[in-house]
N, C-alpha and C positions, 0 to 999 in steps of 0.2 A: 483731335483724336482721342485724348483722354476722356473728354467729356461725352463723346459718342461711346466709348468702351464702357464707361460708368452707367450711361443710359441704357445700353444693351443688358447689362448685368441686372439693372433695376427692373426692367421690363420682364426679364426671366423670374425674377423673384416675385413681382407683382402678379405674374400669371398663377404661381403657386398659391399666392394668398387668396385670390379671387376664387380658387377652386380647391377649397381646404379638404372636403370629403374625398374627392378624386384624388388629390395628392396623397392623402393619408392611406387610401386604398391601395394606391400604386406602390407605396412604401412597404406595405405589409409583408410582401413576400421577402424583402431585404431584412426586415425586422425579425421574423421568425427564423430565417435563414442564419443569421448572425447568433440570435439566441440558441439555436440549435448547436452551432460550432462551439459556443462558450460553454453551454451546460453539458453536452456529451463529452467534451475534452475535460472537463472538471471532475466528471464521475470517473472517467478512465485514470485520470491523474490521482485522485483520492484512492481509488482501488490498488493502483500500482504501488503508491507510497506504503499503504497498508501492508501490503505483502512484503515489500523490500525492508520496511522496518522490523518485521518479524524476523526476516532472514538475518539482517544485520545484528539482531539481538543474539543470535547464535554465534556471532563471532566469525568474520570473514576469513580468518586464518586458521580456523578450527576444522579439524576432521572428527566428526562425531561417530562413534561407534557404540551400538547399543546391544545388549543381550536380548535375544529373541527366542521364546519358546518354540522349537521346531515342531512339525506336524507329527513326526514319528520320533519320540524321544525314549532313550534308554530308560527303563523302569525297574526298580526293585520293589516287589509288592509283598506284603505280608498283612493277611486280613483286609481291612478297608484302609490300610495305610499304604501310600504310594510315595516313593523317592524319585524325583525328577532331577537330573543333572545335566546342566547345559551351560551356555554363554561364555562370556569372556573369562579368561584365567589369569593369573598373575604370571604365568608363564609367557602368555602371550605379551603382557606388558614389558617384561624383561627383553623379549626378542625385538621388540619394537624399539626400546631404549638403546639396545647394543648394535642393531644392524640398520636402522633407518637414519639417514642423514638429514640435516636441515630441520631438526626438531627443537623447539623452543622449550616446551614443557609438556607433560602427560599429567593429565588431572583425572583420578579415579572418581567413580560414582558408585555408591553402594547403598541400595535400598534395604533397609533393616526392619521397618514397622510401618503399619498402615493406619494407625489411630494414636491420638494423644488425648489426654484427659486433664482437666482441672477441675477440683471439686466435683460436683456431679454432672458436669458437661464433657461429652465426648465429640471429638472432632475427627472426622475420617479424612485423613491426609497422610502423605507419603513422609516418613521420617528417613532422610537421605545424608549419608556419610559423604563429604567431600573434602577437597583441599581448600585452604583460604584463597588460593590464586583463582579458583571457579568464578568468583565474583568480578575480577577483571576481566576474565576470559570471555564472559558472556555479557559484559557492559551493565550490570546491575549493581544498583547502590542501596544503601539502607536509609530509610526515613527517620528512624529513631534508634539511638544506642550506636552500635558499631558491628562490623562484619566479624566473622572469624578470623583469628590471627595465628601466626607461627607457633606462638607459645601455646594456644589452646591444642594445637595438634600434637606438639612435643610431649605434653604433660597428659594427654588424653582426658581433657577436661569434660566434664558434664555440662556443656553450654549449648545453646542453639540460637539460631536466627530464624524467625517465623515469617511466614508469608502474610500478606495484609488480610486475606481472609480468615487466616488462623487468629490474628490480632482481633478482628471484628467480631467473631464467634466467641472466643474464650475470655477476651478483655475488652468488652464493649465499652465500659466507662472507666477503664483504669489504664494506667501506664503499665505496659506489660514488661518493661525493662526491669530486671531484677527480680521478676516473679518466677515460680517454679511451675512446670508442667511435667506429666508423666508420659513417657512414650510405651505404648502397649504392643508388645510382641508376644506370641504365644509362649507362655511360660516364662516371660521375661519382661517385667515392668521396671523401667528406669527413670529416675527423675532428671530434668534438665533445667537449668537456669537460662531465662531468655536474656540475651546480651543485645539484641538488636532486632529491628523489624525492616523488612525489605520494601522498598518503594513498589507501589502497585504497577504491575505489568499488564499494560492495555495494549494489545496489537490484534491485527486483522479483524478490527471492528468489534471485538469481544474480549473480555478479560480472561476468558477461558484458554486463550492461546497465549502461551509464553515462550519459554525455551524449548523448542520442538514442539511435540504434542503435549508436554508436561505443562502443568499449571503452576508456576512458581508462587502464586497467592495462596495455594493450599499445601505448600510444602513446609517442611521443619528440617532445616539444614544443621547438622552436627559435624565435628571434626572426623575425618575419614578414620584416623586411628582409634578414636573412640568407638565408632560403628564396628571396626574390624575386631578389636579386643572383646567388645562387650556382647557381641552377636553372632560371631563366627560367620559361616558361610550358609547355614542352612536356615529358611524360614519356613513357616507353615500356614496354610490357608484351609479352611474347613469348607468343603463342597458336598451338599446333599448327604450328610450324614457321614461322610468319610473324610479323612484327613490327607491332605496333600502336602508332603515336604519337598521343598525345592532347594537344591544345593547350587547356588550360583555365586561364584567368587567376587564378581564385579558385574554391577548393572549396566555400568557404561564406561566410556573413555571419552575425553575431550583431549585430542592430539593436537597441539599448536604449532604450526608451522612458523620458521623464524622469519618468513617474508610472504607476501602475497604470490610472488614469482615462483615460490617453491610447493605451493599448496596442492597443485595437481600431481607433482611428482611425488610428494609424501603420501597423498591419499592412494595413489597406485601401489606404492610399496608396501603400505600398511594393509591394503587389500590382498596383496600376495602372501604376507605373513599368516593372516587368517585362512586364506584358501589352503596353505600347506598343512596348517595345524588343526583344522576343523573339517572332519569328514561331513557332518550335518550342517545344514544352513541355519546355525543357532546364533546368528548375529546379523546385523545390518550396518553398513556404512553409508553416511550422509555427509555431503560436502556443501556447506552453506553458499561458498563461493560460487560454485558451478550452478546452484540453483539461483543465485542472485544474477549471474550473467544471463540465464535462461529467462528469468522474470524480465530483466531489462529489454531483451530482445522482444519478448511478449509484449511488453509496454509499448515499445516503439511501433511494432506492427499494428497494434490495437488503436494507437493514435492516428496512424496513416488511415486505417480503415474508417474510424469514426469520422475523421476529418473529411474525408472522401464522401462519406454518406451526407454529412451536414452540408459540405460544399455544393451538393447537388441542389439543396434547398436554396442556396444563394443564386445558383444559376436559373433556377425557376423563377426566383424574384427578379432577376435581370431580364428575363425574357418578358415578364409583365411589365416592367418598365418601358421595354422596347415597343411592345404591343400598344401600350397607352399612348407613348410619345408619338408613334405613327399615326394613331387616330387624332391625336391633337394637331399634327401637321396637316391632315386632311381638313379638320375642322377650322383651322386658322389660315388656309391658304389665301384668301383675300387680303388678310391682315399682312402676310408675307409680300404679296404683290405691292400693296401700298408703301411698304417700307422700302422695298427695292426701287419703286419709282421715285421716291423722296431722296435716294441717294445711298442708302444702306448697302454694303457690300456682302458677298456670300459668307465672309468670315464673321461679320456682325451677326447674321442669322444663325451660323453655326454655334457662336459663342452663347447667343441667347437660349437656344435649346439645350446646350450642353450644361449651362448654369442650372437649369431646372432638374436635370438628371443628377449632376453632381450634388446639388443641395439635398434633393430627395434621398440619394444613397448615403450621404454623410449624416444626415439627421436620422434616418432609418438605422444606421450603423451604430449610432451612440443609443438609440432607443433599444436596439437588439442586444447591445452589450448589458445595459441595465436589466432588461428582461431575463437574459441569460444568467446574470449573477443572482437575481432574485429567485429564479428557479433552482439554481444550484443550492442556494441557501434554504429553500423550501425543503428540498429533497433530503438534506442534511438533518433539518429539524424534525420532519415528519417520519421519514423512512429510516433515519439513523445511519444512512450511508456517509462516509466521509468523502467530501467534495473539495477540491484545491482549485480555485480559479487564480491562475498565474498571469503575470502581466504580459507575457508573450503571447498568451491566447486571446486576450482582449486586443492587443495591437494587430496581431495577424488577421483577426476577425474584422477589425475596423478597416484595415487596409484592403482586405479583399472586397469589403462592401463598396468602398469607393471606386475601386477598379472595376468592379461589376458595373457601376453606375456609368463610368466613362465609356467602357467597352460597349454595353448595350445601348447607351445613348447616342453613340457617334453616328450610327447609321442613319437614325431619324432626324439627327441635326444636319447631317450632310444632304439627305433626301429634301429637307426643308429649303437648304440654301441654294440647290440645284434647280429649283422650281423656275420656270420662265416666267418673268415678271409680268408679260403681257397675258398670258394664259392665266396666272394667278389672279389678275384684275378682273378677268372675265368669269372667274369660278363663283358659282351662287351656291 
């Protein structure tokens, strides 16, 4: 019995070997189907990972409030000079601190200048005052030196931590730590000593994306109290020969909830505080956790959609296998009749044809995984898209290819086994 089973399997493999080109063409559908599943899901996984990494960089326990210039802002004009007043106030911060429960910390953000200089080089980047806790809140670290500390804040020190682009532009071949730069605001030029350099922030496929739409690589972070005392609340920009003064007490806030469970509750209460105290829509509130949940849901739906589309390729490949195997049954009818006359049972005929389809689909699945991985690597190398080929993707694709081979090979195998031996021997 074992010898007969081994002989049946050998006959199936030998038939594939004798018709190499036909076997390869039969397997092409499965190869491309598996490759499509692996490649498309790797693209989807890479895109989702990029977006999720950017959102997680914002801090999933944070509620981010930004000052936004409204379309119709109260203005006080004198000649070509305009004063715009809008945005987050210290009163807002105090109300949030005293009325909203489940808050771990409130981190202020204050933009005070838009350029820094060293020797004859000028770099256009934002000078931002913030708390030392900002670094921990948004999960960023320094690659050189140190971050801001409580002592810097308490003593209003003239120190700063610079982004990687600032380092590359102003200190291309030097160690920036301990060096001085000048922050240039209108009528206010202040020196700052560099104490640290931020790790480069690369998210969403481009370094220009960092914390929210800000680019941390181009920012200069100084202690919040230094920014508040040295610059006040009014900044100036020149536009088309006129001067525009903007009075903004705080550029932004990072309100950190004490746990993930309280993020939505805290965000709703913070929103009510601003709705009550701001007649104009001069602020915006963003909740990274809500965005993360939305992206995760979107990623799941995208995987299902792409998997379904790629799965159609597998089904088409399976239909191709079935068609070829049915043609093979017709071609080998006389051979089947001879085997049945010599004592082979229906099970042996079924196994012989199933061996062929399973071997075809297994080899095709492995080749498809290799082609899909190579395609994902090529897209990453040439197009710059991040692609992630995960183990479960390859395992599912391979399992599906084998199942497709068995499913679509079963009918031809059973059709071959049910042939009448006498009629099969008469077949020409």
